[in-house]
N, C-alpha and C positions, 0 to 999 in steps of 0.2 A: 423459470428460473433462479434459483437460488444460491445467492453469495452471504456467507458466515463467516464472520472475522472472529479470531478469537488471538488470545497472547496479552492482551493489553495488560497493563497494571499501573503502581506505581513504586517509584526506583529513584536513587541516588543520581546525581549530575556523575558522569561517568562510568555507571552502568551499561548492561546491555538488556536488550529483551528481543523477542522472536516472533512477530506475528504471523499467523497463517490465514488464507483465505479459502475455503475450499468452496467449490460451485457443484451444484446439483442439478440437474434438468436440462442438461444436453454438454455435448462434447466440444470442444474448443479448440480446432485444428488452426484459426488465423485469427489473426487480429491480437489484442494486446489484453493483459491483466495488468490494473495499475493500481497504485494507493496515492490518496488523495490525504489531507489533514485539513480541520479545521478548528480552530484556536477561536476561544469567546470573542465575541464582537468584531473576528475577521472574516474574510472569503476562504472558501474553499481551494486550497492550492496542493497543485500537482508536487507528488515528493519522488514517486520512483514507476519504472511499466518494465514489463517483461513481454517481450512479443513473440507469440508461438510459433509464428513458422519461423524466424531465424534466429530466434533465443536471443536475440541484442537485446541489450537493455538500457535504460536511459535515467538519469536520476537528475533532478534538481540541483542547483548548484550549493545550495544552503545542507545537503546532507551528503554529497559526493565524496566519496574516502571514507566516509562512516557506517552508510546504511549501504545493505545489498538485499537485491532480491531476486530469486531467483523459484526455479521450477521443482516441484517436488515430481519424484517418482509417478506418484499419482499423477496422472495427468493434470485433472481438474484442482489441483492445490497450487497455490504460491505462496511461499514467503518474503517476510521483508525482516532481515536481521538488523539490528538497532544498535549499532556500538559507540563508545563515548557522548554517551547519551547527554543533551543540554536540558536545561530551563525552558528553552525557547523551543524544544523539541513537543512541548505540551501541548497534545491537542485531541481531539477525537480524529480517530486514523481510519478512513473506510476503504478499502476496497473496490472496483468498478472494473467493467467487462464490456468490449465490443465498442471501440470510442468509433463515433462515424463524423468524426472532424481530427484534429490533431491529438494525441494522444494526452498534451497538457490540457485539453479544454474540457472542463467537466462536464459541461452542457450537453455535449455530443456520446456520452456514454449511455449504452442501452441498459444496464444493469448495473446494480449498486446495493452492497452490504446495508447492514444494518449501523456500523461504524465500532468500535471499540476505543475504551479511554487510555490513553498512554499520560501520563504526571511523572515528570521529572520535577525532584526536588535539588536546591544545592544545597 
């Protein structure tokens, strides 16, 4: 199974970016595909998750109202639409699939992408 993120870049505060995570190697019908981020010197933190089975979405408080996670028509692809970006959103963003523990626990995920850099300048 391979997860490939794309869509990162360097933007100004207030701009938008859309990240994509495309999975190959298996079809996901259950579990979740999630986004995490890791800034330099900080731990990896949960950002958002999409539940494949019910279509429910979950967000960290820090991004609620600004970020939206959704599934593409191509079933194995998930997007993270990021609006009103702030400098504190600067991090490497990772997608992950199939949590074995809670969706916010990085250590429980079975699959990870390689990450994509998002840099927001003020």
